[in-house]
Each structure stands twice: as structure tokens, then as C-alpha cells.
N, C-alpha and C positions, 0 to 999 in steps of 0.2 A: 805477610800481608793478609792472607786468607784467615789466619787465626784471629787477627785483630778484628776483621769483619765479623766473624762468627761470634766473638766475645762481646763486642761493643754494639752490634746491631740490635740484639734482643734487649739490652739495657736501654739503649736509646729509644727503641720503640715503646718499651714499658714506660719510660719517662714521658714520652709524647702522649701516650694513651692516658696517663695519669693527669697530665695538664688538660687534655681535652675533656675528660670527665669532670675535673675540678671547675673548669670554666663553665661547663654546662650546668652543673649544680649551682654555682654562684649566680649565673644569669637567671636560672629558674627561681631561686630564692629571692633575688632582688625584684624580679617581676611579680612574684607572689606578694611580697611585702608592699611594693608600690601600689599594686591593685587593691590590696586590703586597705591601705591608708586612704586611697581614693574613694572606696566604697564607704568607709566609716565617715570621712569628711562630708560626703554628699548626704549621707543619712542624717548627719547632724546639721544640715543646712549650712555648711561651711564652704568656703571657696577652696577649690583644689588648686595647689600651686601650678602655674602654667607650664612648668618644665616636666611634670609627671607624664602626661599623655605622649609627648614626643619621645621621651626616654623609653616608655613602655613599647612604643612602636619599634624602636631600634633593638630592644631586648627580644621582641618576638622574632625579628629577622635573625638575630644572633642565635637564638634557640633553634630556629628552623635549620640553619646551616650547621650548627654544632650537632644537632640530632641526625642530620644527613651524614655528617662525618662519622659519627659513632656507628650508624647503620652500615656504612662502607667498611669500617674496621671489622665488624662482626658478620659481614656479608649478608646483611638483612635488608639491603637497599632494594629499591624498586628496580626490577630488571624487565626489559622488553625482549623476551626470547622468542623471536619470530620463528626461527628454525628449530628451537629446542624440542618442540613436540614431535617433530618429524625425523630428527636425527637419532641414530643409534647412540647408546651411551659412550662408545669409544670415540666417536666423532665429537661429542660434546666435550669430552676431556681434552681432545686434541685442539679444539678451537678455543678453549678457556683462556690460554695465555694470550691469544690474539684479541679476544674480547677485553681482557684486562688491560692490554696495551692500548687498545683504541680508547677505552674509558679513561686511561691515564692521560692520553694526548688531549682528549676533549676537556678534561678538567684543567689541564695546563693552559689550554686556550681560554677557558673561562676565567682562570686566575689572571691571565694577561689582560683580559678585558676588564676584570675587576681592578687591576692596578691602574689602568688607563682611566677608569671611572673615578677612582679615589684621587688621582692626580688632577683630573678636571675639576672635581669638587674643591680641591685645595686652592686651585687658581681662581675659581669662580666666587666662592663665598668666604666670608670672614666670620660668619655666625658661630655662636658657641651654644652648647647645651651642657648645663651643669659645669661650666668653666672649661669644657673640652671642645675644640673645634669640631664642627659637624663632620668634616671629612675623615677624622680619625675613627669615628663610629662606623664608617663604611669600610674600614680596614678589615673587618671580619670576612668580607666577601672574597678578596683575593687570597687571604690566608687560609680560609677553609677549603677553597678549591685547590690550592697548592697542596694542602695536606691530603685531600682526597686523591690527587694525582700521585702523591707519594705512596699512599696505601695501595692504590691500584697497581702501581709499578712494582711494589714489593710482592704483591700477590701473583705476579707473573711467574716468579720463581716457585712459589708454592703450587701454582697450577701446573708448571712443568714437572715438578717432582711428583705430583699426584698422577700425571699422565704416565710417568715412568713406572710408578708402582701399580697403576691401574685403579687407584682409589679415587673417590670423588673430590678430595682436596678441599672440602668445605668445612667450615667451622671457625670459631673465633681465633 
């Protein structure tokens, strides 16, 4: 069982990271294309299709959450280290798994709240944007926070091994 975990976990994570990067690039390219079309149409005194601005808003939300997710993967996310300036390095390493665990729990709670939000949206509205129900667009919220929770949870093991070896345990 341990061998399976060691063999499949890196492959699975690599696959997940690839999908995250692909979705980020696709969302960015789509947003860039739609914004360019909107600018060109306005400069030509043409009417911009009514669905472009709301789709752009949802793409900005998706890009923000996907960017935060990639930042978590690379440990380049925003950190509020209240005690980090005052603690000796050995205590920073010892507390790192606890901080990662707390971050994972918080992201799980945010993911749960995101699921509730999406379900409420599904019950409340039947509106569609580009043929897709609006509540599906909001699905990026719980999914991104769940993936952040996964990454923080997996970093607990890395933080523990870094504490055992005395290294910082930081890096992609």
C-alpha cells in the first residue's frame, strides 16, 4: 500500500498541476481575446455583445482563484506570519506542519461555503451565460479552495520531513 502511494501520488499531483496550469492559461487567453474584441468593437463604434462583460467578470474571478491556487502549489502565496519574525528557525520548522494543517482546514471550510453558495445559486436562478447556467460558473470557488486544501494538506508531510532533516522545506 505504501508503494502505491509513493508511485501514484507524484503522478497524480503532476496531472493535477498540469490541469491547473492549463485552465489558468486557457482562462487568461480567453479573457485577453474577449477584451481585445471588446476594445476593437468599441473603437469601430460597434455594439459589444451583451454576454462579453459578464463572462469577463467570471473569468477574472477564475483567474484570481487559479492564480492563488498556483501560488499555494509553489508556496508563493501571501502569508501572515505574526510570530515568524520573533521565533528561532527551529520553531518555525516545527510549527510549519501546524500552520499548513490550519490553512488546509480553513480552505476546506471555504470550499464547503463555496459549495453552499453554488447550490443556493442553482436553486435561485435559471439564468444562463453563453448557454451555461450561471451557477456552474461559480463552481470554480469550491473547486479551487478544495484543491488549495489538498495542497496545504500534502505540504504537511513535506513540512514534517523538512523538520526532521532540519532544512527549510520550501520550494516548488
